[in-house]
C-alpha positions as CSV (number, residue, x, y, z in Angstrom):
1,M,42.0,3.6,-45.1
2,A,40.6,5.8,-47.9
3,T,36.9,5.4,-49.0
4,I,36.1,4.8,-52.4
5,D,32.5,5.2,-54.1
6,I,31.4,2.1,-55.7
7,A,29.5,4.1,-58.3
8,T,32.8,5.4,-59.7
9,L,34.3,1.8,-60.4
10,D,34.0,0.0,-63.6
11,P,32.2,-3.3,-62.5
12,A,34.0,-4.9,-65.4
13,K,37.4,-3.9,-64.6
14,T,37.4,-3.9,-60.7
15,V,38.3,-6.7,-58.5
16,V,37.3,-6.5,-54.8
17,V,39.6,-8.1,-52.3
18,A,37.9,-9.4,-49.5
19,T,39.9,-7.6,-46.7
20,G,40.5,-4.4,-44.7
21,N,44.4,-4.9,-45.0
22,A,46.0,-2.7,-47.8
23,H,49.1,-4.5,-47.7
24,K,47.2,-7.7,-48.6
25,V,45.8,-5.9,-51.7
26,V,49.2,-4.7,-52.8
27,E,50.6,-8.4,-52.7
28,I,47.6,-9.8,-54.1
29,E,47.7,-7.3,-57.1
30,A,51.3,-7.5,-57.6
31,I,51.0,-11.3,-58.6
32,L,47.3,-11.1,-60.2
33,A,47.6,-7.9,-62.2
34,P,49.9,-9.2,-64.8
35,A,47.3,-11.8,-65.9
36,M,44.6,-9.3,-65.6
37,P,45.7,-6.1,-67.6
38,G,43.4,-3.3,-67.0
39,V,41.9,-4.4,-64.0
40,R,42.0,-2.3,-60.5
41,F,42.3,-4.1,-57.4
42,V,40.5,-2.5,-54.2
43,A,39.9,-3.4,-50.7
44,L,36.5,-4.1,-49.5
45,G,37.4,-2.0,-46.6
46,E,37.6,0.9,-48.9
47,L,34.2,0.4,-50.0
48,G,32.3,0.6,-46.9
49,D,31.8,-1.2,-43.6
50,F,30.4,-4.7,-44.3
51,P,29.7,-7.2,-42.0
52,D,32.0,-10.4,-41.7
53,P,30.5,-13.6,-43.2
54,V,30.2,-16.5,-41.1
55,E,33.0,-18.8,-42.0
56,D,31.7,-22.0,-41.4
57,G,33.2,-24.1,-44.5
58,Q,35.1,-27.3,-43.9
59,T,37.9,-26.5,-45.8
60,F,40.3,-23.2,-46.3
61,F,38.8,-23.2,-49.9
62,D,35.4,-23.3,-48.5
63,N,35.9,-20.2,-46.3
64,A,37.7,-18.1,-49.1
65,L,34.7,-18.6,-51.2
66,I,32.4,-17.6,-48.6
67,K,34.3,-14.4,-48.3
68,A,34.6,-14.0,-51.9
69,R,30.9,-14.5,-52.5
70,A,30.2,-12.1,-49.7
71,A,32.0,-9.5,-51.0
72,Q,30.7,-9.9,-54.5
73,R,27.1,-9.9,-53.0
74,E,27.8,-6.8,-50.6
75,T,29.4,-4.8,-53.2
76,G,27.5,-5.5,-56.4
77,L,31.1,-6.0,-58.3
78,A,31.4,-8.8,-60.5
79,M,34.7,-9.9,-59.4
80,A,36.0,-10.6,-55.9
81,V,39.1,-12.5,-54.5
82,A,39.6,-14.0,-51.0
83,D,42.1,-16.3,-49.1
84,D,41.8,-18.3,-46.1
85,S,45.0,-19.9,-44.4
86,G,46.3,-21.1,-41.3
87,L,48.7,-23.3,-39.8
88,C,48.6,-27.1,-39.8
89,V,50.6,-29.0,-37.3
90,D,51.6,-32.7,-38.0
91,A,52.1,-33.6,-34.4
92,L,48.4,-32.1,-33.6
93,D,46.8,-33.9,-36.4
94,G,46.9,-31.0,-38.5
95,A,45.3,-28.5,-35.9
96,P,44.6,-25.8,-35.8
97,G,44.1,-25.5,-39.3
98,I,41.0,-23.6,-40.4
99,Y,40.2,-22.8,-36.9
100,S,43.9,-20.8,-36.6
101,A,42.6,-17.3,-36.0
102,R,40.2,-18.5,-33.1
103,W,41.8,-21.5,-31.8
104,A,41.9,-20.4,-28.4
105,G,38.4,-19.0,-28.3
106,E,38.7,-15.3,-29.0
107,H,39.1,-14.4,-32.9
108,G,42.4,-12.9,-33.6
109,N,44.0,-13.3,-30.3
110,D,47.4,-13.9,-31.5
111,A,49.0,-14.2,-27.9
112,A,46.6,-16.8,-26.7
113,N,46.8,-18.8,-29.7
114,N,50.5,-18.9,-29.4
115,E,50.6,-19.7,-25.7
116,K,48.1,-22.6,-26.8
117,L,50.4,-23.9,-29.3
118,V,53.6,-23.8,-27.2
119,R,51.5,-25.7,-24.2
120,L,50.3,-28.3,-26.6
121,M,53.6,-28.8,-28.1
122,E,55.6,-29.1,-25.0
123,G,57.7,-32.1,-25.0
124,V,57.5,-32.9,-28.8
125,P,61.0,-33.6,-29.8
126,E,62.7,-31.1,-33.1
127,D,62.2,-33.9,-35.4
128,A,58.3,-34.1,-34.9
129,R,57.6,-30.4,-35.0
130,T,57.1,-30.4,-38.6
131,A,54.1,-27.8,-39.7
132,R,52.9,-25.6,-42.8
133,F,51.2,-22.6,-43.4
134,H,48.5,-23.3,-46.1
135,S,46.9,-20.8,-48.1
136,S,43.7,-21.1,-50.5
137,V,43.0,-18.2,-52.8
138,V,39.7,-17.8,-54.7
139,L,38.7,-15.5,-57.6
140,V,35.0,-15.4,-58.4
141,R,34.1,-13.6,-61.8
142,G,30.4,-13.7,-62.0
143,D,29.5,-17.4,-61.3
144,D,32.9,-18.7,-62.3
145,V,35.3,-19.7,-59.6
146,L,39.0,-20.3,-59.8
147,H,41.2,-21.1,-57.1
148,G,45.0,-21.6,-56.2
149,D,46.8,-23.4,-53.2
150,G,49.9,-22.7,-51.6
151,D,52.0,-23.9,-48.7
152,C,55.0,-22.8,-46.7
153,E,56.9,-25.7,-45.0
154,G,58.5,-25.6,-41.8
155,V,58.7,-26.2,-38.1
156,V,57.2,-24.9,-35.0
157,G,59.7,-23.5,-32.7
158,F,60.2,-23.8,-28.8
159,E,59.5,-20.1,-28.1
160,P,58.3,-17.2,-29.9
161,R,60.9,-14.7,-31.7
162,G,60.5,-11.8,-33.9
163,E,58.9,-8.4,-33.9
164,H,57.2,-8.7,-37.4
165,G,54.2,-10.5,-38.8
166,F,51.2,-11.6,-36.8
167,G,49.5,-14.8,-35.9
168,Y,51.8,-17.8,-35.4
169,D,54.7,-16.2,-37.2
170,P,56.9,-15.8,-34.0
171,L,56.7,-19.5,-33.6
172,F,57.2,-20.7,-37.1
173,L,60.4,-21.3,-38.9
174,P,60.2,-21.6,-42.6
175,A,62.3,-24.6,-44.0
176,E,63.6,-21.6,-46.6
177,T,65.0,-19.4,-44.1
178,P,66.9,-21.9,-41.5
179,G,67.0,-20.3,-38.0
180,R,64.7,-17.6,-38.5
181,T,61.2,-17.5,-37.6
182,M,58.6,-15.8,-39.9
183,A,58.5,-12.8,-37.5
184,E,62.3,-12.2,-38.0
185,L,61.8,-11.9,-41.7
186,T,61.2,-8.7,-43.4
187,L,58.0,-8.3,-45.3
188,G,59.7,-8.5,-48.4
189,E,61.3,-11.8,-47.5
190,K,58.3,-13.1,-45.9
191,N,56.3,-12.4,-49.2
192,Q,58.8,-14.1,-51.3
193,I,58.3,-17.7,-49.5
194,S,54.9,-17.3,-48.0
195,H,51.9,-19.6,-48.5
196,R,50.0,-16.8,-50.0
197,F,52.6,-15.8,-52.4
198,H,52.4,-19.5,-53.7
199,A,48.7,-19.7,-53.8
200,L,48.5,-16.5,-55.7
201,E,50.8,-17.9,-58.3
202,D,49.0,-21.1,-58.7
203,L,45.7,-19.0,-59.2
204,A,48.0,-16.6,-61.8
205,A,48.9,-19.6,-63.7
206,K,44.9,-20.4,-64.4
207,L,44.1,-17.2,-65.4
């Protein structure tokens, strides 16, 4: 990822996105930019190597706000946006929820997380496998906080399928794409129905 000198940015017209993922910046910019004309969106990873904040919130909103405030503090920029998301399975009382990325113990171990999900869902009938991906997106502007929420409804599959995406995508079948897991969708197809897309639209409507 290219490096940008923070000193070259206009603090009044720059939003730092708390991510090192350039694709996420493009997705966020595409939805929020029309409501924030003249504003530049840059990834936190483009501005330097900053420590990850401790995400010890009790909700997706809490953790998104922690990440946004940390990006704001670390860069000195007035505006920052962050999201927090996860899979909520009804048969598991909403788990893994905010612990989605580290559910099996090691943060970001997708294979272990998916194996745990398959194991815990063993024997659960098809009509009881309902779940949703949830996303909370937070935009901080100085001391002001705006946020949007979004869901992608679906069911948990019996076995992983697909080569795209990450996380629980191989096991999640969105209601809007019957018969296909999230990991079997192209990036464009996923972005049109994703929980983050809906959360960003919710946030954009409040700008």
